[in-house]
N, C-alpha and C positions, 0 to 999 in steps of 0.2 A: 369355471369353478373347480373342475376336476384337475386341470393343469395346475391351478394355484394351490390346491391341496397337496399335489405332488411336490411342488416347489417348497412348500412349508415343511413337508416331511423330509426332503433332502437336506434342508438347513438343520432340522432337528437331528438327523442322523450324523451329519458332519460334526455338530457340536457335541453330541453324545459320545461319539468315537474319540474325539479329542480329549474329553474328560476322562473316559475310561482308560485311555492310553497313558494318562498321567498318574494313574493309581498304582500303588504297590500291591503285592499279593494279599496282604492283610486287609487293605482298604477294599479291594475288589470283592472279598468274601462278604462284606457288608453291603456294598454298593450295587451288586448285581443280583437280580432275582430271576426265577425261571421264565421261559418264554410264555407269553399270555396264552391261556387255554391248555397249558401242558397237562395239568391234573387238578383235581378238585381242591386238595389242600393248598396248592400254590395259588389257585385262583381265589380262594378264600382270603389269602393274605393280600393279593393284589387289589381286590375289590373292597377291602376294609379300609375306610378312610376316617380322618379325624380333622377337627378344627380347633380342638383344645390344645393347650401347651403340654402335650404328652409325647411319647415316643411314636412317631409316625412311621418308622421303619425306613432304614437307609443310612447313608453316611451324612453326619452333621458337618457344619462348617468347622466346629472345634476339632474334628478328626482330619482336617485337611490343611494344606499350606495356603497362604494368600493367593498364589498363582492359580491354585485349584479353585479357590472361591470365585475367581473371575470366570473360570470355565463353567462353573455351576450357573452363574448368572447369565452367561452367554446362552446356555441351553434354555434356561427359563425364558429368556427374551424371545427365543424362536417360537414359543407357544403363545406369545402375547402381542397385542398391538402396542404401539408406542405408549398410548395412554394407559393400557393395561399394565405394562411393565412399570411405568412410573407409580401407579397405584400400589402394585405389589411391593415395590421397593420402599414406598412410604409406610405400608403396613408393617414391614420388617422393622423399620426404624422406630415405629411407635412403641415397641417393647421398651425402649429407653425412656420414652415419655411416660408410659404406664408405671414404670419402676418409680419415677419421681412422684407421680400422683399418689402412689401407695406408700410414700415415705421411705422408699428403698428398704422396706421392712418385711415383705412377704417371704415366708420361708417354708418350702415344701420338702426340705431335706436334701436338696441338691445344692451345688456350689452357688448357682445363681438361678433364681426362679424366673424372673422376667428377662429372658436371654435371647438377644438377636442372633446368637450363634447356634441356637437349637432349632435349626431348620434342616430338613432331611431330604436327600435326593436318592432315589433308587431307579435304576434302569432295568427293565424286564426284557429278557431275550437279547438278541444281537441286532444292534442298530443297522438299518439299511437292508436292501433286498426285499424279496416278496413275502418272506415269513413275518408273521405278526411280531411286533415288538412295541414297547411303550416306556413311559417314564412317569414318575410321580415326584412332585416337590411339595413339601408341606411343613407346617409348624403352626404356632399359635395364629389363628385367623387367616391362614392360607392353606388351600388344598387345590393343587392343579393336577389333573389326571389326563394323560394323553395316550392314545393308542393309534398305531400305524399298521395298516394292512395293505398288502400289495403295493407298497410304496406310496400310499396316500394316507393322510390324516383322516381317520374315520370317527374318532370320539375325542371330545375335549371336556367332558363332564364326568362326575360332578366338578364344578368350578366354584369354590367358596372363597369369599373375601369378607373380613370383618374389620372393625376399627374400634379400639378401646385405648384412649378416649375417641369418640366419634367426632368431637370438636375440640380443637386445641388453639390457644391464642398464639398469634404471631406478632412480631414487631410491627408497629405502626397501626395497630388496631385490626389487622387482618386476622382471618381464622383459617385454620387447616381443617378441611372436611373431606377426607379422601372419598367418602361414599355419599356426600351430601346431596348431590343431584338426584340420586336414586330415591332419596327420601322426599325431597321437595316436589319432584314431578308427580310422584304417587299421591302425595297429599293434595296437590293442586287438582289432580284428576278426580279424586274421590269427592272433594269439596265442590266440584263443578257439577256433580250429578243432580238430576231432578230429585225431589224428595222421595218419590216412589222407588226410583232406581237406587238411591242412596240407602234406603231401608233394606233392599235386597242385597246390596253389596256388603252391608254390615252383618257379619256372621255372629258377632258377640261384642257387647259393650266393653268387655275386658280383654286385654291382650294376653296371649300365652307367654310363658317364661322364655321360650326359645322357638326356633323354627320347628314346625310340626314333624317333618320327616327326619329331623336330626341328622345323624350320619349313617342312616340305613344304607346298605349296599344296593337294595332295590326299593323303589318307592312303593309302599303299600299303605294300608290303613292302620298298620301296627303303630302304636305310640312308642316312640323310642324312649327308653328309660335313661335317667341321668347317668347311671353307672356305665351305660354303653358308650357314652361319649369319651371315655378314657380307656386307653390300653392298659390292661393289668400290669403292674410293675411297681418298682420302689418309689416312683415319682407320682403315683396316683393320689390326688388329694382325697381326703375323707369326705365322701359325698353320700347323702341319704339316698335310699332306694325309693325313688318316686318318679312318676312320669316327668320327662323334661319339660313338657308343656305347663306343668303345674295345675292342670285342669282335671276334672273328673266328671263322671256322669253325663248329664245333658250338655254341659259346657264342652266337654271333650267331643261328644258326638257332633255338636254344632260346628266345631272347627276341624273335624277329621277330614283327611284327604279321601276323596271318592273318585271312581273312574269318570263319573259325570261331573264336570267342574261346577263349583258353587260360585255365586256372585253374579255380576252383570257382564254379559258378553259384549265384545267390541261392536257387534252388529247393531246394538242399541245406542251407540254413541254418536254424537254429531261430529261434524268435520273437525272442529277445534279439539274436541276430546280425543278423537282418533289420532290427531297429531301428537297430543300429549302421550297417548298410549305407545305410539311408535317411538317417540323419544325415550320413554321409560324403558322399553325393550332394549334400546340401544345402549343404555347404561350397563346392561348385563352382557348382551351378545357382542358388543364391541370390545370386550375384554381380549378377544383372540384375534389373530390376523384376518384380514378381509377374505383371504382364500379359504378359510375354514369356518367363518362365522355364518350362521343361518339367518342373519338379520334380513338379507334380501328376500327371504321367503315371505316376509310380511309386507312386501310391496304388492303382493296379491291381496286384494280386498277381502277375498273369502278367508284367507289365512288369518288376517287381523280380526275378522268377524268372530272367529272361534276362540279368541283369547279372552278369558274371563278375569275380571278384577274382583277380589274379595278382600275385606278389611276386618280387623278386630281392634278394639280399643278406641282411644280418642282420636279425632281428626284435628285436634288443636296442637300446634307446634309446641314441643317441649313436654308432651305428655306421652305415656307408654302406648305403643301401637305396633301393629303387625299387618302385613299385607301379603298377598300372593297373586301371581299371574299364572293361570293354568289353561292349557289347551293341548291339542295334539302335539306330542313330542316336546312338551314344554312344561316345566314347573319352576317358577321363581318364587322364593320366599325371602321375606325381610322382617327383621325385628329390631326395635330399639326400645329396650325396657329398663335395663339395669344401670347402675351407677348414676342415678338421677337422670335417666334417659340420655345417657352419653356413652353407649356401648352398642354398636350396630353389628348385625349379622346379615349377610346378603349372599344367597346361593342360587346358582343357575344349574338346572338338571334337565336331562332328556330321559324321561322314564323308560323309553324303549331302548336307548343305546348308551346309557351310562356305562362307562368302562368298555364299551364295544358291544355289549349285549348280544342281540340277535345277529348283528353283522359278523361278530367273531364266531358265533356258532355256525352260521352259514358257511363261512370260510373253511372251517374244519370239516364240515360235512362234505363240501365239494372236493377237498383235497385229502380226505380220509386220514386226517392227522389224529 
């Protein structure tokens, strides 16, 4: 695993250097950020992330030549499995589909609102070597955050993918569902539970408006407000100031994230249900290359025992719903609520080491940086 993480980091560094070498001076000013852990203001920028169609920070495709676009995607590919890369590329292309769904009419005051050119890349620090460095790629429904320390990939979260529309028709009656398996497996699992367990898994009959942790830099029980999901600036849509979950009072408390996971633990599942749980974890943890994915951790029965499934909303296909998987070093959240239950959000986080977390702090303490 360690050697594989180093090999992935080497590929990342090579691709990042090639991209940076292609940039002119003006492009580099936007494309390069301070070394991770350099100072508090810089870290606040590096650890602020988005999944809305707003300014994610960095150089957009529009600010680059086609040859540089290819270099961007080459770097993105180093942080993803083959399936993960295909899914990300599909999500980028869905901007064109969404534009048609909305009648090519949505106008937020920029030249194009649903824009596959508005994805941003920024490299933090100098790629390669022992010093920490990282990169971030994001735009509407994509946020990839990678950190390398001592020549090894040490963090790949938060890792967010969304799909709007979640289901699109294809020729011959086929359907495009980039995140469909993550929905289907979870529903099959929760519907397979015994009545008593199903009652404990269901936190609330109503689904929240969005993932509970939102785009918080650290996972806490703070409810992320709708306005926090957008970077202030000229392209920020007019959004009311209310919790992004759309819940309050007892409903909000029922769904709140707590250190002790809510729901039903893997330890109470039968063999078939545990297989479903493992497969569901794979739809998230297989986004990244084998060398850095923690999926093998759950081959240990004790690790799978500790993963809790919680649900909110309906378990009937086509109706609004939310679920999460929570355990040590794991938080997965899913929603499909809006646009007639055709707009999915799916995020994987490691509450201890999102953006590098304690690993980065330990590195700086050891090296007096």
